[in-house]
Structure formats: C-alpha cells, structure tokens
C-alpha positions as CSV (number, residue, x, y, z in Angstrom):
1,M,38.0,17.0,10.4
2,N,39.7,20.1,8.7
3,D,40.2,20.4,4.7
4,G,43.2,22.6,5.3
5,N,41.3,25.8,4.5
6,G,39.7,26.0,7.9
7,D,36.5,24.5,6.9
8,R,35.3,21.5,8.9
9,F,33.6,18.7,7.3
10,T,32.5,15.2,8.2
11,I,33.1,11.9,6.5
12,H,29.8,9.9,6.5
13,R,30.5,6.3,7.0
14,G,27.7,3.6,6.3
15,P,24.6,3.8,4.2
16,A,23.8,7.1,2.7
17,P,21.0,9.1,4.4
18,N,17.5,8.5,3.0
19,P,16.6,11.4,0.9
20,T,12.8,10.9,1.2
21,P,11.4,13.3,3.8
22,R,9.5,11.7,6.6
23,P,6.2,13.5,5.9
24,M,6.0,12.3,2.5
25,I,6.3,8.6,3.5
26,D,3.9,9.0,6.4
27,A,1.3,10.7,4.0
28,I,1.5,7.9,1.5
29,F,1.3,5.2,4.3
30,H,-1.8,6.7,5.9
31,A,-3.3,7.0,2.4
32,H,-2.5,3.2,1.8
33,S,-3.6,2.2,5.5
34,G,-6.9,4.3,5.0
35,L,-7.6,3.2,1.5
36,R,-7.8,-0.5,2.5
37,Y,-11.3,0.1,4.1
38,M,-12.7,1.4,0.8
39,V,-11.1,-1.6,-1.0
40,L,-12.7,-4.0,1.5
41,L,-16.0,-2.3,1.1
42,A,-15.9,-2.4,-2.6
43,A,-15.1,-6.0,-2.4
44,V,-18.0,-6.7,-0.2
45,V,-20.4,-4.8,-2.6
46,A,-18.9,-6.6,-5.6
47,L,-19.1,-9.9,-3.8
48,V,-22.9,-9.4,-3.0
49,V,-23.7,-8.1,-6.5
50,Q,-22.0,-11.1,-8.0
51,A,-23.6,-13.5,-5.6
52,L,-27.0,-12.2,-6.4
53,G,-26.4,-12.5,-10.1
54,V,-25.5,-16.0,-9.6
55,F,-28.2,-17.1,-7.1
56,G,-30.9,-14.7,-8.4
57,R,-30.1,-15.5,-12.2
58,K,-30.0,-11.7,-12.8
59,P,-28.4,-10.2,-16.0
60,Y,-24.8,-9.3,-16.1
61,D,-25.8,-5.6,-16.3
62,R,-24.2,-2.2,-15.6
63,A,-24.3,-2.9,-11.8
64,S,-22.3,-6.0,-12.3
65,R,-19.9,-4.4,-14.3
66,T,-19.5,-1.2,-12.2
67,S,-19.0,-3.1,-8.9
68,M,-16.2,-5.2,-10.6
69,A,-14.6,-2.0,-12.0
70,V,-14.8,0.0,-8.7
71,F,-13.2,-2.9,-6.8
72,S,-10.4,-3.3,-9.4
73,G,-9.8,0.3,-9.6
74,L,-9.4,0.9,-5.8
75,L,-7.2,-2.3,-5.6
76,D,-5.1,-1.0,-8.3
77,V,-4.7,2.4,-6.4
78,Q,-3.8,0.3,-3.3
79,V,-1.2,-1.6,-5.0
80,L,0.3,1.6,-6.8
81,L,0.7,3.3,-3.4
82,G,2.3,0.3,-1.8
83,I,4.8,0.1,-4.7
84,V,5.4,3.8,-4.3
85,M,6.3,3.2,-0.7
86,V,8.6,0.6,-1.7
87,V,10.4,2.8,-4.3
88,L,10.7,5.6,-1.6
89,G,12.7,3.3,0.7
90,C,10.0,1.8,2.8
91,F,11.0,-1.9,2.7
92,Y,11.5,-4.8,5.1
93,G,11.8,-8.5,4.9
94,A,8.2,-9.6,5.4
95,L,7.1,-7.0,2.9
96,M,8.0,-9.2,-0.2
97,G,5.3,-11.7,0.7
98,H,2.8,-8.8,1.2
99,L,3.8,-7.1,-2.1
100,M,3.6,-10.4,-4.1
101,M,0.2,-11.4,-2.6
102,M,-1.2,-8.1,-3.3
103,V,-0.1,-7.9,-6.9
104,L,-1.4,-11.5,-7.5
105,A,-4.8,-10.3,-5.9
106,A,-5.0,-7.5,-8.4
107,G,-4.0,-9.7,-11.3
108,A,-6.5,-12.2,-10.5
109,Q,-9.2,-9.7,-10.1
110,H,-8.5,-8.1,-13.5
111,A,-8.3,-11.4,-15.2
112,C,-11.6,-12.7,-13.8
113,S,-13.3,-9.2,-14.3
114,V,-12.2,-9.4,-18.2
115,Y,-13.3,-13.0,-18.5
116,A,-16.8,-12.2,-17.0
117,R,-17.4,-9.5,-19.5
118,K,-16.8,-11.8,-22.4
119,Q,-19.2,-14.4,-21.2
120,A,-22.5,-14.6,-23.1
121,D,-24.4,-16.4,-20.3
122,P,-25.1,-14.0,-17.4
123,R,-25.1,-16.8,-14.8
124,R,-21.6,-17.8,-16.1
125,A,-20.4,-14.3,-16.2
126,H,-21.5,-13.5,-12.6
127,T,-19.8,-17.0,-11.4
128,V,-16.5,-15.9,-13.0
129,G,-16.9,-12.5,-11.2
130,L,-17.6,-14.2,-7.9
131,V,-14.7,-16.4,-8.1
132,G,-12.5,-13.5,-9.0
133,V,-13.6,-11.4,-6.0
134,V,-13.3,-14.4,-3.6
135,L,-9.9,-15.2,-4.9
136,A,-8.8,-11.5,-4.7
137,L,-10.2,-11.5,-1.1
138,L,-8.3,-14.6,-0.1
139,L,-4.9,-13.3,-1.5
140,I,-5.6,-9.8,0.2
141,V,-6.2,-11.6,3.6
142,G,-3.0,-13.6,2.9
143,G,-1.1,-10.7,1.9
144,I,-2.2,-8.7,5.0
145,G,-1.2,-11.9,7.2
146,A,2.1,-11.7,5.6
147,I,3.1,-8.6,7.5
148,G,1.5,-9.8,10.7
149,R,-1.7,-7.7,10.7
150,T,-5.4,-8.2,10.1
151,P,-7.7,-6.4,7.5
152,V,-9.0,-4.3,10.2
153,S,-5.9,-3.6,12.5
154,S,-3.0,-1.2,12.2
155,S,-0.1,0.0,14.2
156,G,-1.1,3.6,13.2
157,R,2.4,4.4,12.0
158,P,4.7,3.4,9.2
159,T,6.6,0.1,9.8
160,C,9.6,1.0,7.3
161,T,13.1,2.0,7.7
162,A,12.3,5.3,5.7
163,S,10.3,6.8,8.3
164,R,12.6,6.3,11.3
C-alpha cells in the first residue's frame, strides 16, 4: 500500500506480533524444565528426612527445617518461572490445570512447613512435614500430568505459542 508520499507500508491484520523474543522464552523454558530435577531431588531428600524423623523418633532439628526450606524455595522458584512464562505469552489450554496444581503444591508445602515448625512434639512436626511433602508431590505429579508429561520426560522445546 502507498501513503501518498511514495512510502510503502503494510496494514497488519489479525493478532499483534508477540514482542517477546524467542531466545528469552527458550531460556526461561529450559531453566523451568531443568529446575524440575532439583525440585524432585529436594522433595526426595525432604521426604527421607521427615520419614526418618517420624519413624526414628528424631528431633525436629536443623536438617528437618533445612530440607523443608530448600524444597519450598526451589518449588517457589519453579512456580515463579512458570508464571513468568505465562506473562510473556506462553499459554495454551492445558496449561491452566498445570498452573493451578503447581500453585496449590507450593501453597500446601508452605502451609505444612510453617505448621510443622510450630509443633512442640518433634514426631508430630515430622508427621506434618511428611504430609506436606507427600501432598506437594502428589499435586506436582498431577500438574505435570495435566500437560501430558511425566516428571522425567520432556519434549525438549517450549510448547507455547510465544516460541513459534
């Protein structure tokens, strides 16, 4: 088309082009994808520490609190990266279930971690912590299943419209 001054321009019809550069989405996706292994490892460590506390009648000590804090912290970073991806335009229908399950997992983990720290009885504290880790893991597995994957499988590339 011509604007009358000899300059050519085009009229864009349809949705506006995505302003988020593909390398940024790819980097966040790969960080989100790689961090899942650290989240799962931290969950297993917290699970073992809490189970040993319950069944071995150990005190709710620094190792117990640290294992819960590391798991909670890594889970928070994972959720944050996922939210950043959605804000940058990486969204598709099945992602809503994934997002809700992961936010619920982080919330459950935090609630149980805080409640466990407030318990006077060490065995009860470990039991609450163990329930929190198991509940968070169940929600995580459900959230991963919501997007048609398993905790250890990946397509290796972002599955969002912003990266295409």
